[in-house]
N, C-alpha and C positions, 0 to 999 in steps of 0.2 A: 441374112437372118442372124448370124452369130454376133454382129455388131449391135443388134438390138438387145442382147441379153442383159446389159447393164440397166435397161429400162424395166426389166421384169424382176429385179432382185430387191428385196427389202433392205432398206439402209441400216436396220438394226441387227438382223440375224445374218445378212449376206446371202441368204438362200432365195429361191423363187418364192414369191408371195403365196401364202396359204390363207384362204378366206380373207382377201384384203378388204379393208374398210377405207372409205374416202373421208379425209379430214377437210374441214372448212377451208383450209389454205390450199386445197387441190392436190396435196400429196397423199401418198398411200402408206399403210402399214399392215403387217400381218395382224390378225386379231390377237393372237397370242403375245406377239411383241408389244402391241399397244398396251396390254395389261401389264406386262413386265416393267414399263417405264412410267406407270402411273405414280403420282406422288400425292400424298394427302396434304390438303391445305388447311390453314386455320379456319375455325368456325365463322370468323367474322367476314371471310371472303366467299362463303359458300353462296350459291344462287338463291337458296331459301332465305338466308339472312338478308341478302340484298333486296329480295322482293318484299320481305317483312318491313324493311326500312323505308320502302316506298320508291326505291330506285328502279328506273325502267330498263334494267339490263336484260340482254338476250340470254337464251339458254347457254350460248357459248361465248361468254365475254372474254376477249383476249386480255390477259394480265399485262398491265403497264406498270406494275409495282417494281419491277426490276429488269431493266433492259440488260440482258446478259451480254458479256463480252464475246464477240464472235472469233476472237483470236487467241485468248489466253486460257489455258487450262487452270492456272493458279487463281484467276480471277472470276471464273464462271464455270458452270458445267450444265450439260444438257439434263433436263429433268429436275434441276434444282429450283427452289422457290425462295429466292432471297427476299430481303426486306423485312423478315420476322425473326425474332429471337428463337423461335421454335422450328426453324428451318431443319429439314432432316439432315443428319450428319452420317448417315450410313455410307460406308465406302462404296464408290462406284466401280463398275467393271466396264470393259470396252468390248464391243462387238467386233466381228471380223472386218467391219467397214470403218472402225475407228470411232463409233458413236458411243457416248456414255450411256449406260444402262443401269438404272438403280434397281436393286431387288425389290420385290413387292413389300409394301409396308404392313401387310397382313398375311397370315398364313395362307398358303396356296389353296385353291378351291378343291373340292372333292373330285376324285378321278372320274366319277360318273357324270359330272357337269361339264358342258362345253364352255369354252372361254366366254361366249357371248352370254350364257345363262348364269355363269358363276357370279356371286355377289361382288360388287365393286365397293371399295372402302368409301365411306361417307366423306363428302367434300374433297373429292379427288380431282386432280388436274393433270393434264398431259401436255408435254412439250414436243412439238414437231422436230425430229432430229435433223431435218433438212433445212428449214427456214428458221427454227428456233423460236417459233411463236407459241405461246402458252395459252391454254384455254381450260376452263373449269367445266367439268361434266355435270349434267343435270341428273335427275332421279333415274333416267332410263340408262345411265352409264354408257358403255360402249355400244349398246343396241341403238342408241340415238344416231350413230353414224351409218350412212348407207353403205351397202356392200358394192364393190366395184365389179360388177359382173362382166363388164367388157374386158377388164384386165384379166380376169380369170380365164375367159375364152381365149385370149391371145396367148396366155401361158400354156393352156392345154394344146393348142395347135403347135406352138413352139416345141413343146416337149414330145409331142407325137412325131413332128418332123425329124427329131433326133433319135427316135426309138428305132429298134431293129426292124428288118423287112418283115412284112406280114406273110403268114403261112396259109397254105390252102386248108380250108376247113373239111374237105371231103377225103383227103389221103388217109388210108387206114393205118399205115406203119409210120414211116418217116415223112412227115409233111413237107412238101416242096414249097418253094416261095410262090406266093400268089401273084398272078399276072393281071387279073381282072376282078371286079367285083360287080355283081348284079344288084342294081338299086332296088328291084322289085322283090327279088328273093332275099336280099340282105345277106348274101354268102360270098366268101372269097374263094376263087377257083385258080388252080394252076392250069396250064394248057391241056394236059391229058384229062383231068377231071371235067374241064369245061366241055371238051368234045364229047365225053362220055355221058355226062349228067345234065348238061345244059346245051343241047344241040341248037344251032340257029335256024330252027324250022318250027312250023306250027305255032301254037300260042307263045312259045319262048322266043320266037323271032322278034316279037315287039318289045322284049325286055331291053332295058338300057344298061349296057356294060361300060364301066368306067375303070380308069387305073386304080390300083389299091390305095394310093395316097389320097386321091380325091374321094374315093369311097369311104375312107376312115373319117375324113372331115364331114362328109355328108351324114355319116352315121351319128356323129356327135351333134350335128345340128337338128336336134329334135324340135318339135313345135315349140315356138317361142313362148316362154312363161310370161304371163301378164304381170308386170311389176306392181307391187303394192306400196302404199304411202307408208313412210317411217312414222308419221304422226297418227295415222288412222290405218291400222293394219288390215282392216277388212275392205278398205277402198282401193280401187285400181287407179294408177296414175293416168290421167287422161288429157291434162292441159300443161302448159308451160308458163311459168311466171316470168315475164320479161324483166321485171325490176329485181327480183331475187336470183334470176337465172337458175332456176331449178324446176324439175317437173312436179306438179301438184295434183292433188285428186279434187273431186267434186266437193268433198266436205271442207277441204281447205279454202275453197272459194266461197262457201256459204257461211262458215263460222270461224274460220281459221285466221291466221295472221296475213293471208294473202287475199282477203276479201275485197280490199280496195285497190289491189294491184292490177296492172294491165296483164292479161293473159292471152295466149295464142294457142292454136291447135298444136298437139304434140307432134303429129307427123309432118306438118308444115315446117316447124322449127328444126325438126330432125333433118330434113332435106337441106334446109337453109345452112345449117351449121356444117353438114357434110361438104356442101359446095364451098363454103368459106375455107374450111381446112384444106380442101383440094387446091384452091386458088393459091393459098399460102404456101402449100408444098411445091407448086410450080416454080415460085420465085426461089425457094430454098434448093430445088433441084438444079437450077441454073447456077447457083453459087457452088454447089458441089461439083459440078462439071468443070466450072472454072478452076476450082481448087485442084482438081485432078490434073488439069493441064498445067497449072502453076507448079505442082509438085514435079511433073516431067521437066519443066524448065529449070527448076532448082537442081535436080539431079544432073542435068546437062551442064550446069554451071560448075558443078564439082569437077567434072572432067575438064572443062575449060580452064578452070583455076589450076588444076594439076599440070596441064600442058603449058600454060603461061608461066607457071613457077619455074618448070624445068628450063624453058627457054630464057627466062630472065636471069636465072642463076648462071646459066652458061655464058651469057653476055657479060654478067657482072665479073665472073672468073677471068674471062678474056681481057676485060679492061684492067682489072687489078694486076694481072700478070705483066702488063706492060709497064708498071711502075717499078721503081727500085725496091731493093730488099727491105729498106726501112718502112715501107708501106704495107708489108705483109700482115702485120698485126692489125692494121686498119681494115684490111681486106677481110679478115676473119670476122671482125666486128660487123662489117656491112652484110656479110652472108648471114650472120646470126639475125640481123635485122630483117632481111628478106624472108628468112624462115619464120620469124615471128609473125610478119605480115601474112604470109601464106597460111599459117596455122590459124591466125585470127580470122581470115576470110573463110576458111573451111569451117571454123567453129560457128561463125555467124550463119553461114548457109545451112549447115547441118542442124543447128539449133532451130532454124526456121523450118527446116524440113520435118523435124520431129514435132514442132508445135503445130504445123499445118496438118500432119498426119493425125495427130490426136484429135484435133478439131474436126477433121474430115470424118474420122471414125465415129465420133459422137454425133456429127450431123447425119451420117448415113444411118446409124442406129435409130436416131429420132425419126427419120423419114420412114424406115421400115416399120417402126412401131406405129406411126401415124397411119400408114397404109393398112396395116392390120386392123387398126381400130376402125377405119373406114369400112372394112368389110363386115363389121358387126351389124346384126340386124335388130338390135335392142335399142329403140330410140331413147329411152329414159336413161339407160346406162350409158349410151354415147353422150348424151347431153350433159351428164354429170362431169365429164372430163374434157368435153370439146373446147370450152373457153380456155382452160389452162393449156391445152395442147396448141391451140391457135397462138396463144401468147408466147409459148415456148418456141414455136416455129418462127414467129416474127422476131423474137429476140435473138435466136440463133442466126437468122439471116442478117440482122444488124451487126453481129459479131464478125461477119465477113465483110465489113464495110471498108472505108477508105484505108489504104495503107496495108491491109492484111495480105492482099494478093500482089504485093510489089516487093521485088527483092530488096533486102536490106544491105546487100553488098554487091558491088560490080566485080566482074571477072578480071578487069585490068589492074595491073600493079602501078600505082601512081608514084613510082620511084624512078629515078634516072641518075646514072652516075656520069658526070661530065668531067673528064679528066684533062681535056685540052688546055684549059687555063693553067693548070698546074704544070703539065709538060712544057707549055710555053714559057712559064716562069723559070723552069729548070734550064731550058735552053738559053735564056737570056741572062743567067747568072754571070756576072763579070765584076771586075774591080773598077766600079764606077761609083759616083756620088749617089747616096740614098735619095730617092725621090718620093719618099712618103711625106704627107703634110707635117708642118710644124705643130708643136703642142699648143692647143687653144689656151687663151687666158680668160679666166672668169673675171668679169667686170663687176667688182664689188659695189661700185656707185650705182649701178643699174639694177641691183638685186633688191627686191622688196617683198613685203607680205601685205595681204589685204584679206581680213576676215578668214575664210577657210582655204586660202590658196597661197602659194609661195612661187614668185617669179625669179628665175635664173637666167642671166645673160652672159655671153661670152664673145670673143673675137679672135681673129688670127693675129699673131705677132706682127708689129708694123713692117719689119724687114723681110718677112716670108715671101719667097718667090714661087713656091709650089702651091698650087690651088688645091682647096679641099673640095670634094664632091658632096660631103655631108658630115654630120656630127652625131655622135652617140652620147646621151646623157644617161648616167647610171646613178641609182640611188640604193642605199641599203635599206633594211627592213625596220630601222629604228631601235633595234636591239643588238646591234653589233653583228648582224648576220651577213650573208653574201650580198654582193652588189646585183642589182637587176636593171636591165635596160627599161627606161621609161619613155624615151623618145629617140627616134632615128629619122633624120631628115636634114634638109638644107637650111632651116631656119637657125638664127643665132639667139633666140629668146624663146623660153618655154615656161608655161605656168603649170604647176602640179597641184592638183586638188586632192582632198580626201585622205590627209595623213593623220596620224594619232596625235592626241593631246599629250603634253608633258612627256615628250620623247626626244631623243637626239638622233638626228639623221646625218649621214655622210654623203655628199654629192661630188661627182667628178664628171669630166667631159673628155672626149677624145675625138679626133678628126680622121677621116678615111678618104682614100681615092682608089683608083684601080690597082695601084702598086701595093698598097697595104694600109696600115693604120698607124697613127701617131702614138706617142706616149701619152699616158693620162696627165691631165692637169693636176695642180695641187688639190687636195681634198677640202672642200668647204663643209664645215660642221654647222648644222642648224639645230637650234633648240626651240621646240615648239612650246606654245603657251600652256598654262594650266587652267585658264578661265576662258570660256567661250564668249564672255561679255567684254573682252578686251577691245580697245579702240584700234583703228587702223595703225599699223606699225611699219614705218619705212626707214630707211637709212637717210642721212641728211641730203643725199643727192637725189633729186626727183627723176623719175623715169619719164622721158619725153612722151607726150600724148600721142604723137603721130606714129609711135611704134606699138603696133597691136601684137601682144604676145600670143604665141601658139599654146592653147590650153590642152592638157593631157590629164586624163583620170589616172589616179594612183591605184596600185593594187592593194593599198592599205585601207583601213577602215576610218570612219568618222571624218573630221575635218582637220585642217592644219592652220595653226597660228604660230608665229615666231615669238618666243618669250623675250621680254626685255630683261637684259642684264644690267643695263644702264638706263637712265631716264631718256626716253625718246629714241632708244636704240634697240635693235634686235641683236641677239647674240650670234655673231659669226666668228669663226676661227679657221685659219688655214692650217692644213696639215700635209706634209709631204707625202706623196703617194709612194708606197712601196712596190707598186705593180710595175712590171716591165712589159713593153710591147711585144706582141706575138707576131708570127709570120702571117697568119690568117686569123680572121675574126668572123664569128658567126653572127651575122646581122639579122636578128629575129625580133619581131615585135613583142610587146609585153603580153599580148593575148595569145601567143602561140602556145600550143600543148606543152605542158611541163614547166610552164613559167609561174604557176601559182605557188604561193608559199604562205606560211602562217607565222605569226609572231607569238612569242611565249610571254605570258603575263608574269611579272615579278611580284612576289608576296610582299605586303607592307608589314614592317615590324614595329611601327609606332602609330600613334593616334593621327588620324588625317581628317580634315574637314571634307566630307564627302561632296559638298557643293563645288569644291575647287577641282574635284576630279570628274564632275559630271560633264559629258559631252551631249548636249541636246541636239542631236543630229536631225536634219530635215531630209527626207528621202521619199521616193515613190516606189511602186512595183516596177519590176524590170521585164518588159516584154521580150527582151533578147534571150533571156535564159529560161522563160516560162514554157510550160507545155502548150502545144498548138491549140488545144481546146479552150484555153483560158481567154475570156473576153475582157478587154480593158476599156474604161471610160473615165471622165472626170480627171483628165491629165494623168492617167495611170495611177490614180489614188483609189479607184473603185474597180473591183473585179468580180466576175462570176464565171460560169463555165457552160459550155454547150453540151457536155457529156453527163450521162448518169453516173459515171465512174468518177472517183476522186482524182483531181489533178492538182499539181503543186505549182505555186508561184512564189518567187523570191523577191526581196527588196533589193534596190539597186546598191545600197551601202552595206558593207560588211563591218563587224566589230571584232576587235581582239583586245581592247583595253577600255577601262572606264565603266561607268554605269549608264545604262540606256533604257528608256521606257517609251513604249508606243502603245497605241490603242487601236482597236478595230471595232466599228459599229456595224451591227447585223442589220442591213437594209431589207433583206428578204429571207424568210425562213419557212419553207413549205415542206410538209410530209415528214417532218422529224429526221432530218439527215444528221450526220456526225462530222461537221467541219473540224478541222484540226488547226491549231495555232502554236507557233513556237519558233525555233531557229534551226538552221541546217547549214551543212557544207555546200560549197558551190556545186559539187558533183552529186547531190542528192538525186535519188530516183524521182522522176517527175510524173509517173503514171500510176502511182499507188498513194495510199493515204500517208500523210507526213508521220514519220516515226516507225514505218515498217522496216526500214533499213537502219544501218549503224551510222548514217550520215545525218540524222535529224533527231531532235529532242522536241517532243509536242505534248500538248494536252488536246485530246479530242473529246467533244461534248455534245450532248443531245439536249432534248428539252427537260430532262430530269436529272442528269448527273454527268460526271466527267471522269476521265481516266488520264493518267500520264502514260506516254508510250515512247520507248526507245529501243530500236533493234527488235521490234516485234514483241517486246516485253511490256505487259500492262500492269500498272501498279496504282495504288492509292485511289480507289474508286471513292468519289466525293459527291454527296447529294447536292442538288442545285444545278440547274441547266440554263439554257439560253432561249430566248424568243426574239421575235422581231423587235428591233430598236434596242436590243441588249448591247452592252459594251464589254469587250474582252480586252484586258490589259496584259502586256507582257513586259516583265522587268528582268533585264539581263545585267547582272552585276559581275563583271569580269574581275573586279578588284577582290571580291570574295568568291569568284568562280561559281556563282549559283544562278538558277533560272526559276523565277516565281510568276504565277498567273493570277489574274484578278477577273472577277465577273462582277459588273455593276459596282465598281469601286471597293469591292470586298475581296480579301484574299481567298482564293480557291484552293483549299487543301494546304498541306505543308509546302515547304520548299521543294519544288518539283525534281530538280536535278542539281547535283554538285559536281565539282571538279570540271567546270566548263572552261576549255581552253581552245586556243586556235582562232582562226578567222571564221566567224559565224555570221550568217545572214538572216534577217527577219524572214519568216516563211509561213505560208498558209496553204492548206489543201482543202478543196471544196468541190461540190458538183453543181448541176444546174438548179438545184433546189435552194441554193444559198447565194446571197450577194453581200459583200462586205466593203466598207470604206476605211481606208487607212488614215490615221491621225498621228503626226510625228511632231518633234520639237517640244515634247511635253515634259514637265518636271516630274521627278520621282514622287510617289505618294508621301504625304507628309509624315505618316507614322513610320514609314520605312526609313526616311531620312534621319528621323530622330533616333531610331533604334540603331542605325548604322553608326551614328556619331558617338553613341554611348558605348558601342561594343569595343 
């Protein structure tokens, strides 16, 4: 019962509901709290003015004039009524639950009037503090909302179960604790008073004695009051409108708005909905049982991780002690690494325990609340909330879906220290000839460029007698940074794609075998082209067609072309390598963790023709880095999602220099979702809206307006949204370090973000209500090109 308490508290005042009213969105509010968050709206938007103008609006029209931001206090507020110059500017306060509450716009009602009878300001609207949907009140004010009697009954029973023990009603001095209650006499008895005043013989023998708690509940269950219609207060609710999903009276069927709707008997629908809620609870109960078992499993994993960690550390210390004193510093580093892995595993498992515990508590609370609702004997009151409860139960059950009850971490440590090769190498040390491979030679005559790729070729020296088992090709980042491995293997030719335009790269190669690694070759300097329209550029020596080069993707952005320094020639230059060979080399692939790096853009100090710096890159979405709920089609150019939650997908190509423009066409747009478009780091969070963390810069947009978002900060709300077949353009100018957005070829708001640096990937977040198609290789909008060339 204690876990159900959250379901029984008002989101505004944080206390148990007092005279709760049921909003059309199926959420509840205290009647007094509802009055506190009323906001007066302009005359032009009142129901009376809309009816006068001939619009067929209902009594509670949801306002779509201003879709408030759900994430930023600076850009939105509960109870606000944006879109008008006359929006209230009264400072808001916060309730204990963190909900914004605006003071009443008019003086408070007289003390002798109840909140329901007190006058409501004309043209008032109310915003639900839970789903943030706004609606305008009609002439009835708050009396137009039905009272949630089922919720009142559940709260009464909950509070009574928390109250002190009942006392005997017949004790003369110090009343003792009651042990039974007579349902016929309606009196609580302790054992001595029951034997004295209510002996089990004669006519009293037929009386039914029950426990005090049960008797207290039965005392509260007085004959059920007949519910009356909110539109016709003298009529009783007798039928159920299937289309509107509300109980109705006879007069509503004769002359009201339900006259042409399908109706069914109130009692039959009451039983049907109770049955549906019970069936839904059965599935949720199974999930809760699995969650409890899963929590036991997670807690056992903590103990196993502790034991495995101790065992692994002992083994690691024993191995490290066998090494010479020179390895002691390395041993300490390895221990620190194990401890870090240990803490990481524990943190992951404990976080999952905490997460599942919270979800299980919420699930259990919802189950207990639903069970209490099922006990209600008020059909109309039950039917007012049954649909919402059924939806919540199904939604909660879906939240326990795939992956939720699967451990995110194993108990084993995937680390192993193999010191036998090193010990063997120490024992074999002797004054003999070095047997490492000779330094490879780059074959300048077979190196060439073609469109967006550069091919490098090398060979062993002619007189070398020591075979090489493989080669390591390294390339710097184009800005004079550290070298990175781009290829490790046995081939003697490699093609590297996706380098920056107008950049200078340094390449080098070394060979390796079981004994060790060779010295680096001379460094080859590559100057990439400025223009993507350059013809194929090769050295005078053609590459034999029978040699098929191995192609490797580069960690850098855009494409690579080698710049002509002379007619018909690409600029190559040899530079002696200052690097010396080491005893051991870590042969790791480019995609290993920790190998990501970014380039730094250099500001331009003179006028530059922007078209010469433009890299019209062609790319698609990347299934490898996308969230598992993303659905790909059309050669990975079209994406949608299988989830109702926002999921992130990145482009295959990252950018760190130049000006880049791409567009996305909205193929499908249902139920007014908020897709987000922009750029992100490779390690951006994939299971939340783009821009929620500090790894993404985005514009999220609905059918009416848009916001810019970075690190969960919302700025620059701009009117104008998207529909089906709309086009969203993204312009990333890394020369000026800016990010700009377009909708249907018109710039949306000001420049969205500045100081954009590092390696950035095109990114989109969407849910199952949206499908978009990517268009790349596009020129920059004409007006931006003209403005940039003048700046």
